[in-house]
N, C-alpha and C positions, 0 to 999 in steps of 0.2 A: 424513458423509453425500461424497459425492466431486459435488466442482462440478470439471468439466472442462472444458466444451463452452457455447460461449453457450443449448444446445436446454436444457441443465444446469438452469442460472438460470434460463428461462423458467418450464422445467417446476415446479422450485421455487416461483417467487412464483405460480404457477397453483395450488401444492397449499398455499401459506400465504393464499389468497383474495384477492393485493395486485391490488385490480386499478387503477391506474394504468396509463394508458398511454404516459404522455410523457417518458421519461427514458431515459437515455441509464445505458451499463455501464462500471465500469471493472478493473483489475485492479489487484492494489497485492501487491507484495511489503515484508513486515517483515520485511528482511534482518538477521541476525546477526552478529558473527564471531567466529573461533575464543575466545575471549578473553571470552563472552557480554556481548561490547554493545551495541547495534543502531542501527544506524546509517540515518540522516534526512536527507533535505534541506531543504536550506531557497530556499525558492520566490525566484525571481532578476524583477527588474521588468519582465520579458517575459512572463511566466504569466503568463496569462489569469487565474485568481484566486486569492488568498489568498497575498496579496505578498509574503513577509517571514517564509512560518507553515513552521514545521518539518512534515513527511511522509515516509513511506513511498514510496517507487519503484515508480515504474507510470505511467498512461496508462487513456485512450479506448481500451478494444474496436472501434472502431470495424466495419470490416465482415469483422472475424476472427473465425474461429468454434471455434476451439482459442485454450485462455482461457490455457497451460499455453505456448502457444509464445509465446504477444505478451506475456508478464510474459516470459517469457529475450527475447526484443526489446528493451524496454524498459532491462532491467537494463542489455547491451548499448549501449545508446543512451543513459540516458543517467549511465552507472555506467564504460562503457569491461570491463567484464569476460564473456568467453565464456561463453558456455552451459556448459562445464563446465566451467565455476568457482561454479557456484553450484548448489547442493540444492535446490527445492522439494520439500522433509519434506509439510509441513499445510498444509490447507484450514482457515482460523481463521475468516473468516463471511463474510455478504452483508450491506450496511449498507447503510439506504438512506441520503445526505446529499444539502445543499444547499450550490450556492455559487453566489455574485455572480458572475457573469463579467460582465470588464467591457465586451464589445461586446453578450451574447443578457442579462443583468440573470439572474437568479435562474432558479439550471439543477437538474432531480433527476436524481441520483446515481443507480445500485444499484453498489459498492464491491466485485466481491467477493478477500478479504484471503489471504493467502496465507503462511506461518510457514517462515521459510527460512534456507543459510548458506549463508556462504563459502567456499569449498573452497581457492582457491589466489585468486588475484589482485591489480591495488592497487585500489578505486575510486578511480579522477579525475570529472571532473566532463564529462560527454559534450556537455553542454546551456550552453556558454555563456549568461546572460545569461538562460535559465529558469530553470536551477539558481546559485541567489547562492554555495553554500556545503555541506559534508559538516558534520552533523556524529556520534560516534559517542559515544550516552550507554549508562551504566551501567540498568539498570532502575529505583535507585534515584533516578538522578537525574532521566529520565522522569516518572515519580512525583508531581517535585516543579520540574517545570517548568510558568508558569502556563498556563491556558489560552489568554488573550490569544494567547501564541508558538505552540501550534500551530493545524495547522489543523481544519478539523471534522471530521472524515472522521482525522486523528489523533487527534481526544476521542473521539473512541465510540473507539476499536480499544485505546487505552490504557487503558481501563475493563472492556474484554472481557475481552486480558488475562492484567488480574490480576483477575477472577473467579477465570479460569482456573489459572494459575499461579503466581501470587502473582508473590514477587524472583528471580525464576527463569528460569533461559534455558531455552525451552522441552525440548526438546533435552536436559535436566540430569535430568528429572519424568520418574519410573516411571510408563509408563502402571497 
């Protein structure tokens, strides 16, 4: 499936007869290191939801139309890695997720998730307070993390990833 723009998301939701109108769209990068570990952020005390939970890099789409452009921007803001330092290899999925926003209550999101790799650069925390720490997990370690330590979105992404790729980094799986 090719999902690169806001319109692609809306077209997909229409095709599957997703009728809800009160949702926001977010982009997410599940970023792998060259040695096959997954980079997750621990949400800091200034995050609006799921404080203390591990999740991928990303954020709300806002008014952006180009999902990949927004994703590259989020990677730079959150990890200080230039666009040339990361490759967005493939679309993983669109998933519905709910978060309990500390100011707005329960919020409905459609998260568009991509599988990515770091080519160069050393990830650093770019949003102090919103990101508490960076964690590098093997897939075996990821599958052992208790659900209580993962964001709602990451719990679903972990299940989808495991069903598609098992314990192997996606870029090592033969098509």
